[in-house]
N, C-alpha and C positions, 0 to 999 in steps of 0.2 A: 411296352406301355399298354395298359389295359384301355378298353373303350371309355371307361369312366374317367381315367386320367387324361386321355386324349380330348375328351369333351371339356374338361376343366383347364386344359393347357392353353396358354395364350397363343394367339396367331403368330405366324412367323414375324410379321412386322412388329408386333408388340414385344415379342421376345427379343428381337434385335435391338429395339429401342431401349429396353431395360438393360440388356447386356452392355450397350454403349454407355448408358448412364453409370453403370457400375464401374466400367473401365475409366470413365472420366473422373469419377470420385477417387479412384485409386491413383490415377496419374496426377491429380491435383492434390494428393495427400489429404483429402477431406475425410477419408475413412479412418476411424479410430483403430488402433492395433487390436483392441478387444473385439471389434466387429469385422476385422479383415478376413478371418476364417469363414464367417458366415457369408460375406460378400463373394469370396472365391468359390464357395460351394454353390451358391446360387448361379454364379457365372458359368460354372461347369454344367449345371443342369440346363441352363438356357442354351449353351453351346451344343449340348447333345440333342436338345429339342430341335434346334435349327438344322443341325446335320441330318437328323431323321427326316425332317420335312423336305429337305433338299433331295435326299436319297429317294424318297417316295415320289417326288415330282419327276426325278430323272427316269425312274422306272415307268411312270405313266407316259412320259414323252416317248421313251423307247418303244413302248407298246403301241402307241398311236402311229409312230413312224413305221413300225413293222407292219401294222395293219394297212396303212396307206401304200406301202411298198408292195404288199400282196395284192392290192386292188388294181395296181397298174398293169 
């Protein structure tokens, strides 16, 4: 993901809310078959975005913990 894409990307919370809304529409059969592919593609994009943000946070936490462990 480029910096421009990252800047335009929704926050983790917003992405998760959108993903949950898509899943709810699919579960409730509110999504037209013609639109189902688009919904699934967007859900995949949001899922990847959320995973990426979680991985980044994990790395940052590990670095902080390692730094604190080195200070002890």
